[in-house]
VOTORMI-404401 format. One record per residue (C-alpha): residue number from 1; residue in three letters; chain; x, y, z. Coordinates in steps of 0.02 Angstrom, whole numbers, plus 50000, padded with zeros to 5 digits. Example, Ala and Ser with C-alpha at 12.3 -4.5 7.8 and 13.67 -1.06 7.14 Angstrom:
resi:1; resn:ALA; chain:A; px:50615; py:49775; pz:50390
resi:2; resn:SER; chain:A; px:50684; py:49947; pz:50357
//
This chain:
resi:1; resn:MET; chain:A; px:51430; py:49735; pz:50328
resi:2; resn:PRO; chain:A; px:51274; py:49643; pz:50392
resi:3; resn:GLU; chain:A; px:51136; py:49755; pz:50461
resi:4; resn:HIS; chain:A; px:51016; py:49730; pz:50599
resi:5; resn:VAL; chain:A; px:50852; py:49776; pz:50512
resi:6; resn:LEU; chain:A; px:50680; py:49819; pz:50622
resi:7; resn:ILE; chain:A; px:50531; py:49798; pz:50506
resi:8; resn:THR; chain:A; px:50375; py:49868; pz:50602
resi:9; resn:GLY; chain:A; px:50217; py:49780; pz:50530
resi:10; resn:GLY; chain:A; px:50346; py:49642; pz:50469
resi:11; resn:ALA; chain:A; px:50235; py:49496; pz:50485
resi:12; resn:GLY; chain:A; px:50116; py:49567; pz:50350
resi:13; resn:PHE; chain:A; px:50112; py:49537; pz:50163
resi:14; resn:ILE; chain:A; px:50246; py:49655; pz:50119
resi:15; resn:GLY; chain:A; px:50355; py:49649; pz:50273
resi:16; resn:SER; chain:A; px:50357; py:49452; pz:50278
resi:17; resn:HIS; chain:A; px:50415; py:49459; pz:50098
resi:18; resn:LEU; chain:A; px:50548; py:49590; pz:50152
resi:19; resn:ALA; chain:A; px:50611; py:49500; pz:50294
resi:20; resn:ARG; chain:A; px:50647; py:49341; pz:50186
resi:21; resn:ARG; chain:A; px:50750; py:49460; pz:50069
resi:22; resn:PHE; chain:A; px:50853; py:49539; pz:50208
resi:23; resn:HIS; chain:A; px:50874; py:49371; pz:50278
resi:24; resn:GLN; chain:A; px:50948; py:49287; pz:50114
resi:25; resn:ASP; chain:A; px:51067; py:49422; pz:50109
resi:26; resn:GLY; chain:A; px:51141; py:49379; pz:50277
resi:27; resn:HIS; chain:A; px:51057; py:49531; pz:50380
resi:28; resn:GLN; chain:A; px:50987; py:49502; pz:50558
resi:29; resn:VAL; chain:A; px:50793; py:49536; pz:50555
resi:30; resn:THR; chain:A; px:50688; py:49591; pz:50711
resi:31; resn:VAL; chain:A; px:50497; py:49596; pz:50666
resi:32; resn:LEU; chain:A; px:50374; py:49705; pz:50767
resi:33; resn:ASP; chain:A; px:50193; py:49668; pz:50719
resi:34; resn:SER; chain:A; px:50021; py:49669; pz:50807
resi:35; resn:LEU; chain:A; px:49964; py:49511; pz:50730
resi:36; resn:SER; chain:A; px:49797; py:49593; pz:50690
resi:37; resn:PRO; chain:A; px:49652; py:49465; pz:50674
resi:38; resn:GLN; chain:A; px:49587; py:49546; pz:50521
resi:39; resn:VAL; chain:A; px:49764; py:49493; pz:50431
resi:40; resn:HIS; chain:A; px:49826; py:49343; pz:50536
resi:41; resn:GLY; chain:A; px:49670; py:49266; pz:50589
resi:42; resn:ALA; chain:A; px:49613; py:49230; pz:50773
resi:43; resn:ASP; chain:A; px:49761; py:49114; pz:50823
resi:44; resn:PRO; chain:A; px:49902; py:49185; pz:50710
resi:45; resn:ALA; chain:A; px:50015; py:49031; pz:50762
resi:46; resn:THR; chain:A; px:49906; py:48916; pz:50669
resi:47; resn:THR; chain:A; px:49797; py:49034; pz:50560
resi:48; resn:SER; chain:A; px:49934; py:49150; pz:50480
resi:49; resn:PRO; chain:A; px:50046; py:49081; pz:50344
resi:50; resn:LEU; chain:A; px:50134; py:49241; pz:50341
resi:51; resn:LEU; chain:A; px:50189; py:49236; pz:50519
resi:52; resn:ARG; chain:A; px:50247; py:49040; pz:50500
resi:53; resn:SER; chain:A; px:50335; py:49111; pz:50347
resi:54; resn:LEU; chain:A; px:50464; py:49191; pz:50471
resi:55; resn:ASP; chain:A; px:50522; py:49030; pz:50566
resi:56; resn:GLY; chain:A; px:50703; py:49041; pz:50559
resi:57; resn:VAL; chain:A; px:50705; py:49211; pz:50462
resi:58; resn:ALA; chain:A; px:50664; py:49343; pz:50601
resi:59; resn:ARG; chain:A; px:50647; py:49371; pz:50781
resi:60; resn:VAL; chain:A; px:50463; py:49408; pz:50805
resi:61; resn:ILE; chain:A; px:50397; py:49526; pz:50940
resi:62; resn:ALA; chain:A; px:50205; py:49534; pz:50955
resi:63; resn:GLY; chain:A; px:50176; py:49712; pz:50985
resi:64; resn:THR; chain:A; px:50115; py:49870; pz:50925
resi:65; resn:VAL; chain:A; px:50196; py:50036; pz:50870
resi:66; resn:THR; chain:A; px:50064; py:50132; pz:50981
resi:67; resn:SER; chain:A; px:50158; py:50053; pz:51140
resi:68; resn:THR; chain:A; px:50328; py:50143; pz:51176
resi:69; resn:ASP; chain:A; px:50384; py:49992; pz:51277
resi:70; resn:ASP; chain:A; px:50362; py:49874; pz:51121
resi:71; resn:LEU; chain:A; px:50456; py:50002; pz:51021
resi:72; resn:ARG; chain:A; px:50596; py:50006; pz:51137
resi:73; resn:GLY; chain:A; px:50619; py:49845; pz:51138
resi:74; resn:ALA; chain:A; px:50611; py:49808; pz:50955
resi:75; resn:LEU; chain:A; px:50737; py:49948; pz:50920
resi:76; resn:GLU; chain:A; px:50879; py:49867; pz:51023
resi:77; resn:GLY; chain:A; px:51016; py:49836; pz:50915
resi:78; resn:ALA; chain:A; px:50935; py:49902; pz:50766
resi:79; resn:THR; chain:A; px:51043; py:49986; pz:50626
resi:80; resn:ILE; chain:A; px:50891; py:50009; pz:50495
resi:81; resn:VAL; chain:A; px:50713; py:50039; pz:50529
resi:82; resn:ILE; chain:A; px:50579; py:49992; pz:50390
resi:83; resn:HIS; chain:A; px:50423; py:50070; pz:50443
resi:84; resn:LEU; chain:A; px:50283; py:49974; pz:50367
resi:85; resn:ALA; chain:A; px:50159; py:49966; pz:50515
resi:86; resn:ALA; chain:A; px:49996; py:50049; pz:50486
resi:87; resn:GLU; chain:A; px:49810; py:50037; pz:50459
resi:88; resn:THR; chain:A; px:49768; py:50009; pz:50289
resi:89; resn:GLY; chain:A; px:49611; py:50045; pz:50167
resi:90; resn:THR; chain:A; px:49557; py:50203; pz:50120
resi:91; resn:GLY; chain:A; px:49358; py:50160; pz:50123
resi:92; resn:GLN; chain:A; px:49364; py:50104; pz:50309
resi:93; resn:SER; chain:A; px:49486; py:50244; pz:50363
resi:94; resn:MET; chain:A; px:49336; py:50365; pz:50322
resi:95; resn:TYR; chain:A; px:49236; py:50302; pz:50471
resi:96; resn:GLU; chain:A; px:49379; py:50223; pz:50592
resi:97; resn:ILE; chain:A; px:49468; py:50380; pz:50600
resi:98; resn:ASP; chain:A; px:49536; py:50373; pz:50770
resi:99; resn:ARG; chain:A; px:49592; py:50193; pz:50738
resi:100; resn:TYR; chain:A; px:49696; py:50255; pz:50579
resi:101; resn:VAL; chain:A; px:49747; py:50415; pz:50653
resi:102; resn:SER; chain:A; px:49817; py:50332; pz:50819
resi:103; resn:ALA; chain:A; px:49921; py:50180; pz:50723
resi:104; resn:ASN; chain:A; px:49981; py:50278; pz:50584
resi:105; resn:VAL; chain:A; px:50017; py:50469; pz:50650
resi:106; resn:GLY; chain:A; px:50036; py:50414; pz:50820
resi:107; resn:GLY; chain:A; px:50133; py:50254; pz:50814
resi:108; resn:THR; chain:A; px:50248; py:50348; pz:50693
resi:109; resn:ALA; chain:A; px:50261; py:50489; pz:50819
resi:110; resn:LYS; chain:A; px:50323; py:50366; pz:50960
resi:111; resn:LEU; chain:A; px:50443; py:50284; pz:50848
resi:112; resn:LEU; chain:A; px:50540; py:50461; pz:50802
resi:113; resn:ASP; chain:A; px:50517; py:50517; pz:50997
resi:114; resn:LEU; chain:A; px:50608; py:50366; pz:51043
resi:115; resn:LEU; chain:A; px:50749; py:50395; pz:50917
resi:116; resn:ALA; chain:A; px:50756; py:50576; pz:50967
resi:117; resn:ASN; chain:A; px:50763; py:50556; pz:51150
resi:118; resn:GLU; chain:A; px:50849; py:50384; pz:51191
resi:119; resn:GLU; chain:A; px:51019; py:50305; pz:51138
resi:120; resn:HIS; chain:A; px:50998; py:50198; pz:50987
resi:121; resn:SER; chain:A; px:51096; py:50119; pz:50835
resi:122; resn:VAL; chain:A; px:50984; py:50176; pz:50690
resi:123; resn:GLY; chain:A; px:51070; py:50260; pz:50537
resi:124; resn:ARG; chain:A; px:50924; py:50247; pz:50412
resi:125; resn:ILE; chain:A; px:50743; py:50238; pz:50417
resi:126; resn:VAL; chain:A; px:50629; py:50202; pz:50270
resi:127; resn:ILE; chain:A; px:50454; py:50251; pz:50283
resi:128; resn:ALA; chain:A; px:50322; py:50164; pz:50180
resi:129; resn:SER; chain:A; px:50221; py:50293; pz:50112
resi:130; resn:SER; chain:A; px:50085; py:50275; pz:49960
resi:131; resn:ARG; chain:A; px:50015; py:50336; pz:49794
resi:132; resn:SER; chain:A; px:49860; py:50398; pz:49899
resi:133; resn:ILE; chain:A; px:49951; py:50558; pz:49954
resi:134; resn:TYR; chain:A; px:49938; py:50622; pz:49785
resi:135; resn:GLY; chain:A; px:49754; py:50605; pz:49786
resi:136; resn:GLU; chain:A; px:49698; py:50626; pz:49587
resi:137; resn:GLY; chain:A; px:49869; py:50651; pz:49532
resi:138; resn:ALA; chain:A; px:49935; py:50736; pz:49385
resi:139; resn:TYR; chain:A; px:49852; py:50785; pz:49223
resi:140; resn:ARG; chain:A; px:49894; py:50878; pz:49066
resi:141; resn:THR; chain:A; px:49783; py:51023; pz:48992
resi:142; resn:GLU; chain:A; px:49734; py:51042; pz:48818
resi:143; resn:ASP; chain:A; px:49879; py:51178; pz:48796
resi:144; resn:GLY; chain:A; px:50009; py:51073; pz:48882
resi:145; resn:ARG; chain:A; px:49999; py:51133; pz:49067
resi:146; resn:THR; chain:A; px:50023; py:51004; pz:49213
resi:147; resn:VAL; chain:A; px:49877; py:51021; pz:49341
resi:148; resn:TYR; chain:A; px:49834; py:50933; pz:49488
resi:149; resn:PRO; chain:A; px:49640; py:50920; pz:49508
resi:150; resn:GLY; chain:A; px:49562; py:50912; pz:49681
resi:151; resn:HIS; chain:A; px:49424; py:50779; pz:49719
resi:152; resn:ARG; chain:A; px:49291; py:50729; pz:49621
resi:153; resn:ALA; chain:A; px:49123; py:50805; pz:49664
resi:154; resn:ASP; chain:A; px:48979; py:50686; pz:49737
resi:155; resn:ALA; chain:A; px:48849; py:50769; pz:49625
resi:156; resn:ASP; chain:A; px:48957; py:50731; pz:49457
resi:157; resn:MET; chain:A; px:48981; py:50556; pz:49512
resi:158; resn:ALA; chain:A; px:48795; py:50536; pz:49559
resi:159; resn:ALA; chain:A; px:48744; py:50601; pz:49377
resi:160; resn:GLY; chain:A; px:48873; py:50456; pz:49309
resi:161; resn:ASP; chain:A; px:49001; py:50587; pz:49264
resi:162; resn:PHE; chain:A; px:49162; py:50498; pz:49343
resi:163; resn:ASP; chain:A; px:49307; py:50592; pz:49251
resi:164; resn:VAL; chain:A; px:49414; py:50722; pz:49332
resi:165; resn:HIS; chain:A; px:49388; py:50905; pz:49295
resi:166; resn:HIS; chain:A; px:49490; py:51052; pz:49344
resi:167; resn:PRO; chain:A; px:49410; py:51225; pz:49350
resi:168; resn:GLY; chain:A; px:49429; py:51324; pz:49204
resi:169; resn:GLU; chain:A; px:49497; py:51177; pz:49098
resi:170; resn:GLY; chain:A; px:49421; py:51066; pz:48954
resi:171; resn:PRO; chain:A; px:49466; py:50884; pz:48949
resi:172; resn:LEU; chain:A; px:49622; py:50818; pz:49037
resi:173; resn:GLU; chain:A; px:49754; py:50701; pz:48988
resi:174; resn:LEU; chain:A; px:49812; py:50578; pz:49123
resi:175; resn:ILE; chain:A; px:50003; py:50575; pz:49134
resi:176; resn:PRO; chain:A; px:50116; py:50484; pz:49264
resi:177; resn:THR; chain:A; px:50141; py:50568; pz:49434
resi:178; resn:ASP; chain:A; px:50308; py:50607; pz:49489
resi:179; resn:GLU; chain:A; px:50387; py:50642; pz:49669
resi:180; resn:SER; chain:A; px:50366; py:50834; pz:49642
resi:181; resn:ALA; chain:A; px:50179; py:50828; pz:49624
resi:182; resn:ALA; chain:A; px:50064; py:50909; pz:49734
resi:183; resn:LEU; chain:A; px:49997; py:50822; pz:49885
resi:184; resn:HIS; chain:A; px:49808; py:50826; pz:49913
resi:185; resn:PRO; chain:A; px:49753; py:50658; pz:49984
resi:186; resn:SER; chain:A; px:49567; py:50623; pz:49965
resi:187; resn:SER; chain:A; px:49540; py:50495; pz:50115
resi:188; resn:VAL; chain:A; px:49589; py:50495; pz:50301
resi:189; resn:TYR; chain:A; px:49720; py:50346; pz:50256
resi:190; resn:GLY; chain:A; px:49797; py:50458; pz:50133
resi:191; resn:ILE; chain:A; px:49802; py:50599; pz:50262
resi:192; resn:THR; chain:A; px:49893; py:50476; pz:50387
resi:193; resn:LYS; chain:A; px:50019; py:50431; pz:50252
resi:194; resn:GLN; chain:A; px:50063; py:50588; pz:50206
resi:195; resn:MET; chain:A; px:50092; py:50642; pz:50397
resi:196; resn:GLN; chain:A; px:50191; py:50488; pz:50425
resi:197; resn:GLU; chain:A; px:50310; py:50528; pz:50281
resi:198; resn:SER; chain:A; px:50323; py:50716; pz:50317
resi:199; resn:MET; chain:A; px:50362; py:50656; pz:50508
resi:200; resn:VAL; chain:A; px:50507; py:50546; pz:50445
resi:201; resn:LEU; chain:A; px:50581; py:50659; pz:50324
resi:202; resn:THR; chain:A; px:50579; py:50812; pz:50426
resi:203; resn:VAL; chain:A; px:50627; py:50735; pz:50598
resi:204; resn:ALA; chain:A; px:50771; py:50611; pz:50559
resi:205; resn:PRO; chain:A; px:50899; py:50708; pz:50472
resi:206; resn:THR; chain:A; px:50897; py:50826; pz:50641
resi:207; resn:ILE; chain:A; px:50933; py:50677; pz:50751
resi:208; resn:GLY; chain:A; px:51067; py:50607; pz:50623
resi:209; resn:ILE; chain:A; px:50975; py:50463; pz:50534
resi:210; resn:GLU; chain:A; px:50968; py:50454; pz:50361
resi:211; resn:ALA; chain:A; px:50791; py:50453; pz:50295
resi:212; resn:THR; chain:A; px:50714; py:50373; pz:50130
resi:213; resn:SER; chain:A; px:50521; py:50371; pz:50085
resi:214; resn:VAL; chain:A; px:50451; py:50241; pz:49971
resi:215; resn:ARG; chain:A; px:50279; py:50280; pz:49895
resi:216; resn:TYR; chain:A; px:50195; py:50115; pz:49859
resi:217; resn:GLN; chain:A; px:50067; py:50098; pz:49719
resi:218; resn:ASN; chain:A; px:49936; py:49958; pz:49717
resi:219; resn:VAL; chain:A; px:50037; py:49813; pz:49787
resi:220; resn:TYR; chain:A; px:49983; py:49632; pz:49737
resi:221; resn:GLY; chain:A; px:50052; py:49447; pz:49736
resi:222; resn:PRO; chain:A; px:50061; py:49288; pz:49824
resi:223; resn:GLY; chain:A; px:50048; py:49287; pz:50003
resi:224; resn:GLN; chain:A; px:49913; py:49440; pz:50002
resi:225; resn:SER; chain:A; px:49778; py:49420; pz:50106
resi:226; resn:LEU; chain:A; px:49616; py:49337; pz:50033
resi:227; resn:LYS; chain:A; px:49508; py:49360; pz:50184
resi:228; resn:ASN; chain:A; px:49538; py:49550; pz:50229
resi:229; resn:PRO; chain:A; px:49405; py:49652; pz:50134
resi:230; resn:TYR; chain:A; px:49511; py:49808; pz:50141
resi:231; resn:THR; chain:A; px:49664; py:49717; pz:50052
resi:232; resn:GLY; chain:A; px:49640; py:49769; pz:49864
resi:233; resn:ILE; chain:A; px:49527; py:49714; pz:49721
resi:234; resn:LEU; chain:A; px:49638; py:49558; pz:49660
resi:235; resn:SER; chain:A; px:49617; py:49469; pz:49811
resi:236; resn:ILE; chain:A; px:49410; py:49524; pz:49821
resi:237; resn:PHE; chain:A; px:49388; py:49488; pz:49647
resi:238; resn:SER; chain:A; px:49485; py:49318; pz:49655
resi:239; resn:THR; chain:A; px:49393; py:49270; pz:49803
resi:240; resn:LEU; chain:A; px:49221; py:49309; pz:49732
resi:241; resn:ILE; chain:A; px:49254; py:49203; pz:49573
resi:242; resn:ARG; chain:A; px:49309; py:49051; pz:49672
resi:243; resn:GLN; chain:A; px:49144; py:49078; pz:49760
resi:244; resn:GLY; chain:A; px:49049; py:49098; pz:49604
resi:245; resn:LYS; chain:A; px:48967; py:49262; pz:49642
resi:246; resn:GLU; chain:A; px:48935; py:49403; pz:49544
resi:247; resn:ILE; chain:A; px:49064; py:49541; pz:49537
resi:248; resn:ASN; chain:A; px:49001; py:49734; pz:49557
resi:249; resn:ILE; chain:A; px:49118; py:49845; pz:49462
resi:250; resn:PHE; chain:A; px:49108; py:50025; pz:49520
resi:251; resn:GLU; chain:A; px:49076; py:50169; pz:49425
resi:252; resn:ASP; chain:A; px:49101; py:50128; pz:49232
resi:253; resn:GLY; chain:A; px:49246; py:49992; pz:49257
resi:254; resn:GLU; chain:A; px:49365; py:50115; pz:49169
resi:255; resn:GLU; chain:A; px:49442; py:50186; pz:49337
resi:256; resn:SER; chain:A; px:49627; py:50122; pz:49330
resi:257; resn:ARG; chain:A; px:49766; py:50095; pz:49454
resi:258; resn:ASP; chain:A; px:49955; py:50058; pz:49449
resi:259; resn:PHE; chain:A; px:49971; py:49877; pz:49494
resi:260; resn:VAL; chain:A; px:50153; py:49821; pz:49561
resi:261; resn:TYR; chain:A; px:50199; py:49659; pz:49593
resi:262; resn:ILE; chain:A; px:50271; py:49618; pz:49772
resi:263; resn:ASP; chain:A; px:50446; py:49555; pz:49705
resi:264; resn:ASP; chain:A; px:50469; py:49719; pz:49636
resi:265; resn:ILE; chain:A; px:50404; py:49821; pz:49784
resi:266; resn:VAL; chain:A; px:50537; py:49712; pz:49906
resi:267; resn:GLU; chain:A; px:50684; py:49740; pz:49779
resi:268; resn:ALA; chain:A; px:50637; py:49933; pz:49775
resi:269; resn:THR; chain:A; px:50630; py:49936; pz:49965
resi:270; resn:PHE; chain:A; px:50789; py:49842; pz:49991
resi:271; resn:LEU; chain:A; px:50891; py:49948; pz:49892
resi:272; resn:ALA; chain:A; px:50811; py:50116; pz:49968
resi:273; resn:ALA; chain:A; px:50860; py:50039; pz:50135
resi:274; resn:THR; chain:A; px:51043; py:49988; pz:50089
resi:275; resn:LEU; chain:A; px:51106; py:50097; pz:49952
resi:276; resn:PRO; chain:A; px:51199; py:50264; pz:49996
resi:277; resn:ALA; chain:A; px:51104; py:50357; pz:49845
resi:278; resn:ALA; chain:A; px:50940; py:50322; pz:49923
resi:279; resn:ALA; chain:A; px:50976; py:50436; pz:50083
resi:280; resn:GLY; chain:A; px:50842; py:50581; pz:50091
resi:281; resn:GLU; chain:A; px:50753; py:50537; pz:49938
resi:282; resn:VAL; chain:A; px:50588; py:50492; pz:49898
resi:283; resn:PHE; chain:A; px:50537; py:50358; pz:49762
resi:284; resn:ASN; chain:A; px:50372; py:50310; pz:49676
resi:285; resn:VAL; chain:A; px:50364; py:50123; pz:49675
resi:286; resn:GLY; chain:A; px:50253; py:50066; pz:49549
resi:287; resn:SER; chain:A; px:50248; py:49980; pz:49361
resi:288; resn:GLY; chain:A; px:50213; py:50158; pz:49270
resi:289; resn:VAL; chain:A; px:50072; py:50066; pz:49185
resi:290; resn:GLY; chain:A; px:49890; py:50086; pz:49214
resi:291; resn:THR; chain:A; px:49766; py:49955; pz:49223
resi:292; resn:THR; chain:A; px:49572; py:49979; pz:49223
resi:293; resn:VAL; chain:A; px:49457; py:49876; pz:49335
resi:294; resn:ASN; chain:A; px:49382; py:49804; pz:49189
resi:295; resn:GLU; chain:A; px:49541; py:49746; pz:49125
resi:296; resn:VAL; chain:A; px:49584; py:49662; pz:49302
resi:297; resn:VAL; chain:A; px:49425; py:49564; pz:49297
resi:298; resn:SER; chain:A; px:49458; py:49498; pz:49120
resi:299; resn:ALA; chain:A; px:49627; py:49460; pz:49167
resi:300; resn:LEU; chain:A; px:49581; py:49352; pz:49334
resi:301; resn:PHE; chain:A; px:49454; py:49267; pz:49226
resi:302; resn:ALA; chain:A; px:49585; py:49201; pz:49117
resi:303; resn:SER; chain:A; px:49711; py:49160; pz:49245
resi:304; resn:LEU; chain:A; px:49593; py:49072; pz:49364
resi:305; resn:GLY; chain:A; px:49497; py:48976; pz:49213
resi:306; resn:ARG; chain:A; px:49327; py:49030; pz:49269
resi:307; resn:GLU; chain:A; px:49203; py:49181; pz:49239
resi:308; resn:VAL; chain:A; px:49067; py:49231; pz:49353
resi:309; resn:PRO; chain:A; px:48923; py:49364; pz:49307
resi:310; resn:THR; chain:A; px:48977; py:49549; pz:49312
resi:311; resn:ARG; chain:A; px:48883; py:49702; pz:49349
resi:312; resn:ILE; chain:A; px:48946; py:49887; pz:49300
resi:313; resn:SER; chain:A; px:48826; py:49954; pz:49437
resi:314; resn:GLY; chain:A; px:48881; py:50137; pz:49427
resi:315; resn:ASN; chain:A; px:48909; py:50144; pz:49619
resi:316; resn:TYR; chain:A; px:49060; py:50238; pz:49697
resi:317; resn:ARG; chain:A; px:49145; py:50262; pz:49856
resi:318; resn:LEU; chain:A; px:49186; py:50444; pz:49927
resi:319; resn:GLY; chain:A; px:49367; py:50442; pz:49951
resi:320; resn:ASP; chain:A; px:49417; py:50356; pz:49792
resi:321; resn:ILE; chain:A; px:49519; py:50427; pz:49658
resi:322; resn:ARG; chain:A; px:49486; py:50401; pz:49471
resi:323; resn:HIS; chain:A; px:49660; py:50350; pz:49407
resi:324; resn:ASN; chain:A; px:49846; py:50358; pz:49457
resi:325; resn:ILE; chain:A; px:50007; py:50319; pz:49370
resi:326; resn:ALA; chain:A; px:50167; py:50318; pz:49433
resi:327; resn:ASP; chain:A; px:50320; py:50404; pz:49349
resi:328; resn:THR; chain:A; px:50464; py:50282; pz:49421
resi:329; resn:SER; chain:A; px:50606; py:50370; pz:49335
resi:330; resn:ARG; chain:A; px:50690; py:50421; pz:49487
resi:331; resn:LEU; chain:A; px:50693; py:50238; pz:49547
resi:332; resn:THR; chain:A; px:50792; py:50195; pz:49405
resi:333; resn:GLU; chain:A; px:50904; py:50349; pz:49386
resi:334; resn:LEU; chain:A; px:50960; py:50349; pz:49585
resi:335; resn:LEU; chain:A; px:50942; py:50166; pz:49617
resi:336; resn:GLY; chain:A; px:50965; py:50080; pz:49450
resi:337; resn:PHE; chain:A; px:50821; py:49979; pz:49466
resi:338; resn:THR; chain:A; px:50663; py:49969; pz:49349
resi:339; resn:PRO; chain:A; px:50519; py:49861; pz:49416
resi:340; resn:ALA; chain:A; px:50503; py:49716; pz:49291
resi:341; resn:VAL; chain:A; px:50354; py:49614; pz:49318
resi:342; resn:SER; chain:A; px:50207; py:49646; pz:49202
resi:343; resn:PHE; chain:A; px:50028; py:49649; pz:49250
resi:344; resn:ARG; chain:A; px:49998; py:49494; pz:49126
resi:345; resn:ASP; chain:A; px:50144; py:49397; pz:49211
resi:346; resn:GLY; chain:A; px:50102; py:49447; pz:49386
resi:347; resn:VAL; chain:A; px:49910; py:49411; pz:49390
resi:348; resn:ALA; chain:A; px:49949; py:49228; pz:49313
resi:349; resn:LYS; chain:A; px:50073; py:49194; pz:49457
resi:350; resn:PHE; chain:A; px:49950; py:49274; pz:49588
resi:351; resn:ALA; chain:A; px:49811; py:49154; pz:49518
resi:352; resn:GLU; chain:A; px:49926; py:49004; pz:49514
resi:353; resn:TRP; chain:A; px:49945; py:49026; pz:49717
resi:354; resn:VAL; chain:A; px:49762; py:49075; pz:49732
resi:355; resn:LEU; chain:A; px:49706; py:48910; pz:49671
resi:356; resn:THR; chain:A; px:49825; py:48830; pz:49801
resi:357; resn:GLU; chain:A; px:49730; py:48911; pz:49937
resi:358; resn:PRO; chain:A; px:49571; py:48873; pz:50026
resi:359; resn:VAL; chain:A; px:49407; py:48975; pz:49979
resi:360; resn:GLU; chain:A; px:49393; py:49103; pz:50112
resi:361; resn:ALA; chain:A; px:49236; py:49158; pz:50183
resi:362; resn:ASP; chain:A; px:49168; py:49329; pz:50111
resi:363; resn:SER; chain:A; px:49167; py:49482; pz:50223
resi:364; resn:TYR; chain:A; px:49176; py:49609; pz:50069
resi:365; resn:GLN; chain:A; px:48996; py:49641; pz:50071
resi:366; resn:ARG; chain:A; px:48999; py:49671; pz:50251
resi:367; resn:SER; chain:A; px:49125; py:49800; pz:50224
resi:368; resn:LEU; chain:A; px:49014; py:49882; pz:50087
resi:369; resn:ASP; chain:A; px:48865; py:49892; pz:50205
resi:370; resn:GLU; chain:A; px:48969; py:49986; pz:50334
resi:371; resn:MET; chain:A; px:49017; py:50105; pz:50209
resi:372; resn:ALA; chain:A; px:48831; py:50119; pz:50138
resi:373; resn:GLN; chain:A; px:48774; py:50139; pz:50303
resi:374; resn:ARG; chain:A; px:48889; py:50290; pz:50343
resi:375; resn:ASN; chain:A; px:48834; py:50376; pz:50164
resi:376; resn:LEU; chain:A; px:49013; py:50337; pz:50098
resi:377; resn:LEU; chain:A; px:48951; py:50214; pz:49972
resi:378; resn:LYS; chain:A; px:48830; py:50279; pz:49842
//
């Protein structure tokens, strides 16, 4: 049976791809999006390819999840809600705290309040959560125990020690983080994502709605904003490379992330929204493979066919984690899906698309200056 899917934040990078996936499968799609200038430009109708990609795919409502009226209108007839709408970026969240909490926590509260108190046709809600809720994630001690270290100390990083430590333990071995791991986010963004997930998983079952959470790792791919300085290092670094500017590699460049290609994110989310086995579950969505920042730079150089100077500066940002790799076995076991796009292949596809796009103005340095002024970038 065709569903009527509401995607909040659906004109963004992930949301627009997801809207097309549902449309291709014969479902009706409504998108609610604030069309933020940081993502879509000053005049979204002409400056946002993501928005234009929804022509003939979805009914687009320009509005915000912080408005009860906007949400009420968008929910009309919806049978599935995929809640993507959120302010993103760990660094910016540390000094635009009210904006992040208002949009992420407040918007989720308004959505659930409407579903709890007014008539609707929603049967399932999928909340887009984040790897940031794990903080530093899971490590193994020398004697084989699993521990979840706290945030790295400013004093250690200032002395050039960027490794993760745990009280009373020697060297730690990074291991994949599964969904049962301790949750202790190290940024305001991570805190808001944990609160979003907790509210949805707590409230929805009490009002007869199936709830599912998908904890995204570092998403990348064609369509990702190349001008938003908070969107991720692949976009940031590719723009710097095309501008011929130096890349400042933070810490020692050996910090790593689990990069997951957009097509894998879309398919996992589609299954989480439609399969009965996903009801009430939480899923990590990542590649299960860690890639260091140094490896990212090398891959972009190779894929873009150009190199620029690099500098391993030892700079670091408070709130950043050292590593995190997702254990994706639950996704495979319950939904029958294993992310399939390798980082090598994904970066090649990403770079091929980047080279068709205009070279964007660089606002990355401004974002770093803002953090440095607040003593968040050292």
